[in-house]
C-alpha positions as CSV (number, residue, x, y, z in Angstrom):
1,M,8.1,8.9,-25.7
2,R,5.0,10.3,-27.0
3,L,2.8,9.4,-24.2
4,A,4.2,10.8,-21.5
5,A,5.0,14.1,-22.8
6,E,0.8,14.0,-23.5
7,V,0.8,13.0,-19.9
8,D,2.6,16.2,-18.5
9,R,0.4,18.3,-21.0
10,V,-2.6,16.9,-19.2
11,L,-1.2,17.6,-16.4
12,E,-0.2,21.0,-16.8
13,S,-3.3,21.5,-18.6
14,R,-5.6,20.2,-15.3
15,A,-3.3,22.6,-12.9
16,F,-4.6,25.5,-15.0
17,S,-8.0,24.8,-14.2
18,L,-7.0,23.9,-10.4
19,W,-5.2,27.6,-10.4
20,T,-8.2,29.5,-12.0
21,R,-10.5,27.5,-9.5
22,A,-8.5,28.5,-6.3
23,V,-8.3,32.3,-7.7
24,I,-11.9,32.9,-8.5
25,E,-13.6,31.0,-6.0
26,T,-11.5,33.4,-3.3
27,E,-12.4,36.1,-5.4
28,G,-15.6,35.5,-5.7
29,A,-14.9,37.4,-9.9
30,I,-12.5,36.5,-12.2
31,P,-9.9,38.7,-12.0
32,D,-8.6,40.8,-14.9
33,A,-5.2,39.0,-14.4
34,V,-7.0,35.4,-14.2
35,L,-8.9,36.1,-17.9
36,A,-6.4,37.4,-19.3
37,A,-4.0,34.0,-18.8
38,I,-7.4,32.4,-19.7
39,K,-7.1,34.1,-23.1
40,Q,-3.8,33.4,-23.9
41,R,-3.7,29.9,-23.4
42,C,-7.5,29.1,-24.3
43,P,-8.1,31.3,-27.5
44,G,-12.0,31.3,-28.4
45,F,-13.0,29.9,-25.0
46,G,-15.4,32.0,-24.7
47,L,-16.0,34.1,-21.7
48,S,-18.0,37.1,-23.6
49,K,-21.0,36.4,-22.2
50,R,-19.8,34.6,-18.7
51,G,-19.2,38.1,-16.9
52,N,-19.2,36.5,-13.1
53,H,-22.1,34.5,-13.5
54,N,-21.7,30.6,-13.4
55,L,-18.6,30.8,-12.1
56,G,-18.6,27.2,-10.2
57,S,-17.9,25.1,-13.9
58,L,-15.6,27.5,-15.3
59,W,-12.6,25.1,-14.0
60,T,-13.8,22.2,-15.7
61,D,-15.5,24.0,-18.8
62,L,-11.9,24.9,-18.9
63,L,-10.6,21.1,-19.0
64,A,-13.6,20.2,-21.3
65,W,-12.0,23.0,-23.7
66,S,-8.8,21.7,-23.5
67,E,-10.0,18.1,-24.3
68,Q,-11.6,19.4,-27.3
69,F,-8.9,21.8,-29.1
70,V,-5.8,21.3,-27.1
71,F,-5.1,17.5,-27.3
72,I,-6.4,17.0,-30.6
73,E,-3.6,14.2,-31.6
74,S,-4.6,11.4,-29.2
75,K,-7.9,11.9,-29.5
76,A,-7.9,11.7,-33.0
77,G,-5.3,9.0,-32.4
78,G,-7.6,7.1,-30.0
79,W,-5.5,7.2,-27.1
80,I,-6.4,10.3,-25.3
81,E,-8.1,7.8,-22.4
82,A,-4.5,6.5,-22.3
83,A,-2.9,9.6,-21.4
84,H,-5.6,10.4,-18.6
85,Y,-5.4,7.0,-17.7
86,Y,-1.7,7.5,-16.6
87,S,-1.9,10.9,-15.4
88,G,-4.5,10.4,-13.0
89,M,-2.1,7.4,-11.6
90,D,0.7,10.2,-11.5
91,P,1.5,11.2,-7.5
92,R,1.9,14.7,-9.8
93,S,-2.0,14.4,-9.9
94,E,-3.4,14.1,-6.6
95,Q,-0.4,16.3,-5.2
96,T,-1.2,19.3,-7.2
97,W,-4.8,19.2,-6.5
98,Q,-4.3,19.5,-3.1
99,H,-1.9,22.1,-3.6
100,M,-5.1,24.2,-5.0
101,E,-7.3,23.1,-1.9
102,R,-4.4,24.7,0.5
103,S,-4.0,27.4,-1.9
104,A,-7.4,28.0,-2.2
105,G,-7.8,27.7,2.1
106,E,-5.4,30.1,2.5
107,W,-6.3,32.6,0.2
108,S,-10.3,32.3,2.0
109,E,-8.6,33.3,6.1
110,Q,-6.4,35.9,4.1
111,R,-7.0,37.4,0.3
112,P,-3.6,37.7,-0.6
113,T,-2.8,41.7,-2.5
114,H,-1.0,39.9,-5.2
115,Y,-1.7,36.0,-6.5
116,P,0.0,34.1,-8.5
117,D,0.5,33.9,-11.7
118,F,0.2,30.5,-13.5
119,T,3.5,29.9,-14.1
120,E,4.8,30.9,-10.8
121,W,1.5,28.7,-8.6
122,W,2.8,25.4,-10.7
123,K,6.4,25.5,-9.8
124,A,5.2,26.2,-6.7
125,A,2.7,23.0,-7.5
126,K,5.6,21.3,-8.6
127,A,8.3,21.9,-5.5
128,T,5.5,20.3,-2.9
129,C,5.5,16.9,-5.4
130,L,9.8,16.7,-4.3
131,E,10.5,15.8,-7.4
132,I,12.7,12.1,-7.3
133,P,16.0,12.7,-9.1
134,P,15.6,10.8,-13.0
135,A,18.2,8.6,-12.2
136,T,17.2,7.7,-8.8
137,L,13.6,7.2,-10.2
138,D,15.6,4.9,-13.2
139,K,17.0,2.6,-10.7
140,A,14.2,2.4,-8.7
141,I,12.1,1.5,-11.8
142,E,14.4,-1.0,-12.8
143,A,15.2,-2.4,-8.8
144,I,11.5,-3.0,-9.6
145,A,11.5,-4.8,-13.2
146,F,14.8,-7.2,-11.5
147,S,12.4,-8.7,-9.2
148,C,9.9,-9.2,-12.0
149,W,12.7,-10.7,-13.9
150,A,13.9,-12.7,-10.8
151,G,10.1,-13.8,-10.1
152,L,9.5,-15.4,-13.9
153,L,12.7,-17.4,-13.4
154,L,11.3,-18.7,-9.6
155,A,8.3,-19.8,-10.8
156,G,9.8,-21.7,-14.3
157,G,12.1,-23.5,-11.9
158,V,14.3,-24.1,-14.0
159,Q,16.6,-21.5,-14.5
160,E,18.2,-21.1,-10.8
161,N,21.8,-20.6,-12.0
162,L,21.2,-17.8,-14.0
163,L,19.2,-15.9,-11.0
164,R,21.9,-16.7,-8.2
165,G,24.7,-15.8,-11.1
166,E,22.5,-12.5,-11.5
167,I,21.5,-11.6,-7.7
168,E,24.9,-11.7,-6.5
169,T,26.2,-9.1,-9.5
170,H,22.9,-6.9,-8.3
171,C,22.6,-8.0,-4.5
172,P,25.9,-9.3,-3.3
173,G,24.9,-10.8,-0.4
174,F,21.3,-11.3,-0.6
175,L,20.8,-15.0,-0.9
176,T,22.9,-15.7,2.4
177,T,20.0,-13.5,4.2
178,H,17.5,-14.5,1.9
179,P,17.6,-17.9,0.4
180,I,15.5,-19.0,-2.5
181,P,12.0,-19.6,-1.6
182,P,10.0,-22.6,-2.8
183,T,8.8,-22.5,-6.4
184,N,5.2,-23.9,-4.9
185,D,4.5,-21.0,-2.1
186,A,3.2,-18.2,-3.8
187,D,3.9,-15.9,-0.6
188,A,7.3,-17.1,-0.2
189,L,7.8,-15.7,-3.5
190,A,6.3,-12.2,-3.1
191,R,7.8,-11.4,0.2
192,F,11.2,-12.9,-2.5
193,R,10.5,-10.2,-4.5
194,T,10.2,-7.5,-2.4
195,A,13.4,-7.8,-0.5
196,I,14.9,-7.9,-4.2
197,V,13.3,-4.4,-4.0
198,E,13.9,-2.8,-1.0
199,N,17.6,-3.9,-0.8
200,L,18.4,-2.7,-4.0
201,L,16.6,0.7,-2.9
202,A,18.6,0.1,0.6
203,G,21.4,3.1,-0.3
204,H,18.3,6.3,-0.5
205,E,16.2,8.8,2.1
206,D,13.1,7.7,2.3
207,S,13.0,4.5,0.4
208,Q,9.2,4.4,0.7
209,R,8.9,7.2,-1.4
210,V,11.1,6.6,-4.1
211,K,9.6,3.0,-4.1
212,A,5.5,4.4,-4.8
213,A,7.1,7.0,-7.4
214,A,8.7,4.4,-9.1
215,M,5.5,1.7,-9.0
216,N,3.5,4.6,-10.2
217,H,5.1,5.8,-13.3
218,L,4.7,4.3,-16.8
219,R,7.8,2.7,-17.5
220,T,6.7,0.8,-14.6
221,V,3.1,-0.1,-15.6
222,R,5.0,-1.4,-19.1
223,I,7.1,-3.8,-17.4
224,T,4.6,-5.0,-15.2
225,A,2.1,-5.5,-18.3
226,Y,5.0,-7.4,-19.9
227,F,6.1,-10.1,-16.3
228,D,2.2,-10.5,-16.9
229,A,2.9,-11.3,-20.5
230,C,5.7,-13.6,-19.7
231,L,4.2,-16.0,-17.0
232,D,4.0,-18.3,-19.4
233,H,7.4,-18.1,-21.3
234,V,9.5,-21.4,-20.5
235,Q,12.8,-19.5,-21.3
236,I,13.3,-16.5,-19.7
237,P,16.1,-14.2,-21.4
238,P,18.5,-12.7,-19.2
239,F,17.7,-9.3,-17.1
240,Q,19.4,-7.1,-19.8
241,V,17.7,-8.3,-22.6
242,W,14.9,-8.9,-20.7
243,L,14.7,-5.3,-19.7
244,Q,15.3,-4.5,-23.1
245,H,11.7,-6.7,-24.4
246,A,9.7,-4.6,-21.5
247,D,10.5,-1.1,-22.4
248,E,9.3,-2.5,-26.3
249,F,5.9,-3.9,-24.5
250,I,3.4,-2.3,-26.2
251,V,1.0,-1.7,-23.4
252,T,-3.4,-0.9,-23.8
253,P,-4.8,0.6,-21.2
């Protein structure tokens, strides 16, 4: 998926600028290793006249340079804003910022004899993100999708037998403790959907973190947008068919 790949590149570009910021703020200058990394990743950036002056804006200048010279295709195609939008929602964005703040704080207290290069620092930043295995994340996303699909059937109020059969397949015994709520009770419907997701994720450690990561995933954004688009539909197909349609849905942020 081109958008997902572009989001990854935006996150890495932002991480590179934050790495330079942490090192430069500690040193009060541009170390040779950072200078070499900038020249390699951002050829033509133009550091010759900067020296050790105006360093406070260097990291944002790197972001602006990347916007102009790295993300050429997405910018020309008019979807760079979508990449920025989804990268901002990605948990890795906030966690990488926090890693930068930790690094700068630790280095200011005790200046290291050797700074990690960007590859090493970025690997450490991603490790702090506590990445969730893809299979677990997919399962969490599909749990949210299933709750959306169930909500559509409940809203329609005419396909209860289909809903009961699918719930028994996905969540055996669920309906014995969670009866199907009245279709005119929005709060009860919302609680019912939440209970479905929690039931499907009950076997995972730290299920709330898994759920939060799934909620911020690009695929979930697409699925929930499709859910909104289907609210006025009378006939909703079986879950796997609906999920395929949701995955193919076009979202314009």
